[in-house]
C-alpha positions as CSV (number, residue, x, y, z in Angstrom):
1,M,-0.2,-2.2,0.1
2,I,-0.4,1.5,-0.7
3,G,1.0,0.9,-4.2
4,K,-1.5,-1.8,-4.7
5,L,-4.4,0.6,-3.8
6,R,-3.0,3.2,-6.2
7,N,-2.7,0.7,-9.0
8,V,-6.3,-0.4,-8.4
9,A,-7.5,3.2,-8.5
10,L,-5.6,3.9,-11.7
11,V,-6.8,0.7,-13.4
12,T,-10.4,1.5,-12.4
13,L,-10.2,5.0,-13.7
14,V,-8.7,3.9,-17.0
15,C,-11.2,1.1,-17.5
16,V,-14.2,3.3,-16.9
17,F,-13.1,6.0,-19.2
18,G,-12.1,3.5,-21.8
19,V,-15.5,1.8,-21.7
20,G,-17.2,5.1,-21.7
21,L,-15.4,6.2,-24.9
22,V,-16.0,2.9,-26.6
23,T,-19.7,2.7,-25.8
24,T,-20.6,6.4,-26.3
25,G,-18.1,7.7,-28.7
26,C,-16.7,11.2,-28.6
27,T,-19.3,14.0,-28.5
28,R,-19.2,17.6,-27.4
29,R,-21.9,17.0,-24.8
30,V,-21.6,14.8,-21.7
31,S,-24.6,12.6,-21.2
32,E,-26.3,12.1,-17.8
33,E,-25.0,8.6,-17.7
34,Q,-21.5,9.7,-18.3
35,M,-21.8,12.4,-15.7
36,R,-23.1,9.9,-13.1
37,A,-20.2,7.5,-14.0
38,M,-17.7,10.3,-13.6
39,E,-19.2,11.3,-10.3
40,E,-19.0,7.7,-9.1
41,L,-15.4,7.5,-10.2
42,Q,-14.6,10.7,-8.4
43,S,-16.2,9.4,-5.3
44,S,-14.3,6.1,-5.6
45,I,-11.0,8.0,-6.1
46,E,-11.6,10.1,-3.0
47,S,-12.4,7.0,-1.0
48,L,-9.2,5.3,-2.2
49,K,-7.2,8.4,-1.4
50,R,-8.6,8.4,2.1
51,Q,-7.7,4.7,2.4
52,I,-4.1,5.4,1.2
53,R,-3.7,8.3,3.6
54,D,-5.0,6.1,6.5
55,C,-2.6,3.3,5.5
56,E,0.3,5.7,5.3
57,Q,-0.5,7.1,8.8
58,E,-0.8,3.6,10.2
59,Q,2.5,2.7,8.5
60,A,4.2,5.7,10.1
61,R,2.7,4.9,13.5
62,L,4.0,1.3,13.2
63,K,7.4,2.4,12.2
64,R,7.6,4.7,15.2
65,E,6.5,1.8,17.5
66,I,9.1,-0.5,16.0
67,N,11.8,2.1,16.5
68,Q,10.7,2.6,20.1
69,K,10.8,-1.2,20.7
70,K,14.3,-1.4,19.2
71,D,15.4,1.4,21.5
72,E,14.0,-0.5,24.5
73,L,15.7,-3.7,23.4
74,A,19.0,-1.9,23.0
75,S,18.7,-0.4,26.4
76,I,17.9,-3.7,28.0
77,Q,20.8,-5.3,26.2
78,R,23.2,-2.6,27.5
79,D,21.9,-3.1,31.0
80,L,22.4,-6.9,30.7
81,D,25.9,-6.3,29.4
82,A,26.7,-4.0,32.3
83,M,25.6,-6.6,34.8
84,G,27.6,-9.3,33.0
85,I,24.5,-11.3,32.1
86,R,24.3,-13.0,28.7
């Protein structure tokens, strides 16, 4: 999921810059429209970065929870083995 968000951000960035170059050409000055588009892109990129960071934190939390549950299961299985139940 994180890789997918990164790919979306990259594709968006490339598309916007590509369209900007094709429609306006290369000049020394940045037009107001180009500046707004760049600011919107930067805002989108920051938002995507926050989403990626949130997803990574959630993934780490879930992995810790899974490991905790595995440890609990192993403990219960040892207890059952010790009691001869299975």
